[in-house]
N, C-alpha and C positions, 0 to 999 in steps of 0.2 A: 155434794160435787163443787169443788172450787171452780172459779172462773178459767183459770188456766186449764184446768182438766177439761171443762166444757170447750174450750178454744181448741186443745189439742184433738179431741173426738170431732170436733167439725171439719178440721183440716187434715185429719190422719191420713187419707187415701194419697192424698197430693205429697205428703211428707215420706210417706213410704216410698213412692214412685221416685222422689227425689233422691232419697238414700239409694235406692236401685240403680239409678242411672249414673250417679255419681261413683257407686262402688264399682260398676261395669267399666265407666271410662278410666278408672284408676288402674285397671287391669293392662291399658297399653302403655303404662309408665314402664320404661326399661324392657318394653317387650320387641318383638321384632316388626319391622314394617307393615308384613302382612295381618298381623293381629291390630295393628292400630288403623290399619284400611277398613278392617273387616267391623271394628266398633264403629269408625267414623261413617260407615255405611248404614250399620244398624241405627245410629242415631237419626240420621237425615231420612231412614223409612219411618221412624218414629214419629216424626214430625207430618210426615204424610200420612200416617195412618190415623193420628190423634186428630188431624185434620177433618179425614174422612168420619171419625167417630163422632165429631161435634155434631154433624148432621146426621148421618145415619142412627147412630144410637140414641139421639134424644127425638127424633121424628119418626122412626121407624121404615123410613122410605130408602130402599136401596138406592145409591148412585155409583154409576160409572164414570162420572163426570170429573170426579176430583183429581185425575191424573191429567187431564187437559189443562186445568187449572195450575196445575205444577208445571205443566210445560210453558203455559203463560208466563208465569213467574220465573220459570229458567232463562226463558229467553228476552224478557224484560230485563232481567239482572246482567245477561251477558251483553247485551246492548250498551249498556251503562259501563260496565267494567272491562271489558277487552276491547281493545288490545293494546298492549304495551308497545309493540313494534309500529311504527309509522307506516301509512298507506296499506296497512291489511285491511282496515276495515273499508277504504274507498275500492279496494280490488275486489274483495269478496261481499260485500254488503252495502253496495252503492245506493241502495233505495232509502238509507235510513237519513234522517234530518240532519242537518249541518252540526248542531250542538252534539248529536252523537256519533257523527261520522269522523269529526278531529280532535275527539277529546275522550280520556279514559279517566273516569270516575272512581272514587272509593268504594270498597265492598259495602259499606253500610248505605251508601247511594243506591247501590243495586239490590239491597234487600228491600229498601224504602219502595223502590221502583215496582219490584215482583210484588209487593204487596198491594200497593194501588191499582196495578194492572189486572192482576186475578180479582181482586174485589169489585172493580170498577165493572168488569165483564160479568162476574157472578151476579151483581146488582141488575143489569140491563137483563141477562137472561132469567134470573130468578122472578122477576114480575111475571112472566109466563108461566116458569116451571112450577112456582108454588100453587098454581090453579089445579094441577094434576097431582093423582095419588095413587098409590099401588104399583101394578106393572106398567101403566101407562107414563108414569112418571120415571120409572127405572128405563124403559125404553127411550124416552126423550133425553136421559141422561147420557145414555150410550150414544145418541145421535148427535149429541154435542161434543163427546168426545172424537167420533169420526169426522166432524166438520173442522175440529182444530188439528186433527191430524193432517186432513186435506190440504186445509189452508196454509199451515205452515210447511208442509211437505211441498206446495208448489210456489209460494212466493220467494222465489230464489234471491230477488234483489234485497230483501231484508232478512230471511231466514237462512239463507243458503241452500233452501230446497232439501233434498234429502242428504245432501254432504254436510260435512261436519263444521262447527264453528270452533276453531281452535286458540290456542293464545289467551285461554280465559285465566286470569291468575288464580292459582289454587293457595287458597287463604284457609279453607276450611280442614281443620284436623280433629282429632278426638274432644279437644277442649270445646272449640267454638261449637262443634256440632251438639256435644253434650249441654252445652249453654242454651242452643236453640232448643232441644228436646224438652229441656226442664221448664223452659218459659213456656212453650206450648201447652205443657201439662198443667201447669197452673191457670192459663187462659182457660183450657177445656174444664176445669175444675171449677174456676170461678164462674162461667156460663152456666154449667148445669147445677150449681148452687144457687143462682139467682131466680127470681122469680119467672124469668123468659125461660130459662131451663125447665122450671115445674110445669109451667103451662104447655110448653111443646111436648113433654111426657106425656101429660094428661090427655092430649089430643092425640098422642099415640095410642094410649092404653084404652080410652074411652072418649072417642071423638066426639058423638052425640051429646054427652054430659058435658064435656068440655066448651061446646058450642055453647050449650044450653046456660052455661056457667059464665057466658060473657069473655071465653077466650077467644080473641082474633087468631084462628089457625095461621091463616095465610101470612100474617104480619110475623108470627112467631118463626115459621119455617124459614121465611124470607131474612130473618135476622140470623138463624143459624146457619143457612146457606150462602151466607157473603161472609160470616166470620171463618166459616169452614174454609171456605175458597180461600181467604186471604192466608191461612194457615198453612193449606195445600201449597199455595204460591210461594211463600217462604221456604218450604221443604224443597221445591224445585229448584230455586236460587242456592240453597246450601247445596243440594247435589250436583248442580252444575260447576259451583267454585269448588266442589271436591274432587270430580274428575277433571277440570281443567279442559273438557271438549265437550261438545253440546252435539247432539243428533236428534231428530224429532221421533226417530225410531226407540230410542230409550223412553219414550212417555206414551206408549200405547198399550197394545192387549196383555203383553208380559208383566207391565208394572202394575196394569190395573188389576188383573187377577190375582196378581201376588198380595197386594196390598189388601184386597176384599178377604183372601185367605188367610192373612195375619189377623185381621179383625174378627174374623169367623173362629178362629183357632182361640184365640184369647176369651171371645164374647163380645155379640155387637153390643150390649146393652151397658159396658162397664167399661170406664175409664182405665182401670186398673188392668181389665183383661185386653185392653186395647194394646197397652204398653208390654204386657207378659206375653201376648200373641207374638209381636214382632220379635221378641228376645227368645222365643222356644223355636219359632220356624227359622231365626237366623242360625240359632246352634243346630239346628238338625240338616239345614241345606249346607252349611258349610262343613259338617261333618261328611255328609255324602259326597260334597266336592272334593274334599281330601281321599276320600276311598277311590273317586273316580279317576282321580290323579296318581295313584298309587302310592301315595305317601304314609299311608297304615299298612297292616300286616298284609292285606288282600286288596286286589283291585276289583271294582265294580264296573259293569258296563255302562257306558255313557248314557245319560238320559236319567239317571236312577233319583237325581234332584226333583224331577217334575213328577215322577212316579211315586218317591216318597212322600212330597207333598200332597199328591192327591190322596195317598193311602190315610195320611194324617186327617185328612178332613173328612174322609169317609168316616174314620172312626170317632172322630170328633161329633160328627152329624148323628151316628147312631147313639152313641154313649154318652154324651154331654152335648145335647143338643145347644145349650144356652153358653157353650164354649167352657174352657178349663176353670173359668172363676164361676161360673154358673151365673152370670150376669150380676155379680155382687161386687161390691168394693172392699179394698182391703179395710179393716176395722181394728179400733184399739180393742184389746182384751178387757172385757170387764173384771172388776176386783170382786171375788166373792166375799159376801158379807161374814164377819166372824160367826162361827157356830157357838151357841150358848154351851155351857157347861153343864 
């Protein structure tokens, strides 16, 4: 086996996912505006779901907190990038510091601020969170999500409360969203292929053996927790710069359970499954939405998106508990040795 073949086998899952995402993005070229919006939204959700996978898939601990980190990233980016019109921030967000109140920064600065804010909060919270495991950790993560929603929903001078922050520059389209999705796929793949990823998965599968082998479980969980929060925060920043408007209601239970459903459908323990789950759920929900609006041959009653998604999750959990890819990554097909005559 040549060195090139070994390299291809080692990075094959990330290569396949990159090609898949780029191919999906190319569908937006020359397509209608609605198709471009669907693909852009799908790519931003891939960023958030991959962020969730980095922690959940490698640690085995279900987290509800990552949409809270996405909200932190979205608002941090909005504070820096909005608003192009003068006096909008002082009128609606008077509690911001002067360097934010009277200036609008480039989109790249907003992304950086989203990563720093979500990662910083995750580090502080993670020092406590990584001491928990199982159902206790999941409940604590949900409590964090509720805290974020309550704080951002009532801190009116900084977040506009339950009202919307508008005039956010819409700079994220299919191209930028796809670049973001491809980048986080490689980040997640690099982490799971590193020794930190291996040790964290060892603590997931055999916690006693991992500890006896010298694996510092809490440290490994904290690394994955912070990294996943940074990715989720970047996903939130991409989402707010795609929508052009921001409200805390967009980052609560509906999006939380949707991201968990996407990860569950594809497979909790597979990066390939995380991406495939988002694509499959997007196709199903988009089709059901079109049927609800009567754009197809027949019209379905309202609410079929939620019902359809629930049915899919039930079927997956019954017939494919580890997801569509059964917890596996895309692999390079092996060449059969030549048969002797």
